[in-house]
Each structure stands twice: as structure tokens, then as C-alpha cells.
C-alpha positions as CSV (number, residue, x, y, z in Angstrom):
1,M,99.7,132.1,41.1
2,L,101.0,131.1,37.7
3,A,104.5,132.4,38.3
4,A,104.7,130.6,41.6
5,Q,104.3,127.2,39.9
6,E,107.2,127.7,37.5
7,W,110.1,128.1,39.8
8,H,110.9,124.4,40.0
9,F,111.6,124.2,36.2
10,W,114.9,126.0,36.5
11,I,116.0,124.7,39.9
12,A,115.3,121.0,39.3
13,P,118.4,120.5,37.0
14,L,120.5,122.2,39.7
15,L,119.3,120.0,42.4
16,T,119.6,116.9,40.3
17,A,123.2,117.8,39.3
18,G,124.0,118.5,42.9
19,G,122.5,115.1,44.0
20,V,124.4,113.2,41.4
21,G,127.6,115.0,42.2
22,L,127.1,114.2,45.9
23,V,126.7,110.5,45.1
24,L,129.7,110.4,42.8
25,A,131.9,112.2,45.4
26,T,130.8,109.8,48.1
27,L,131.6,106.8,45.9
28,V,135.0,108.2,44.8
29,G,135.8,109.1,48.4
30,Y,135.0,105.6,49.6
31,F,137.1,104.1,46.8
32,V,140.1,106.3,47.6
33,K,140.0,106.0,51.4
34,V,138.8,102.3,51.8
35,V,139.6,100.3,48.7
36,L,142.9,101.7,47.4
37,P,144.7,101.3,50.7
38,R,144.0,97.6,50.6
39,Y,145.9,97.3,47.3
40,Q,148.9,99.5,47.9
41,R,151.3,100.4,45.1
42,R,154.5,98.4,45.0
């Protein structure tokens, strides 16, 4: 029972990094696909 409670200590940083990466990728994708075409390069 003790070992069953410790699994989340090593997987939590991986899930957090994945969540932060997903949010950043979504924001960058929105910026590139929606915002940049409004201000095209001259």
C-alpha cells in the first residue's frame, strides 16, 4: 500500500510540463494562424 501512494511524485512533473506545453503550443498556434495574418509583412 505504501508503494501505491508514491507513483504520483514522479509523474506529476511530467503531467505539469505536458499541460504547460499544451497551453503554450495553443497560444503560439493561435498567434501564428490568427494574429500574424492580420499584420502581413510588407
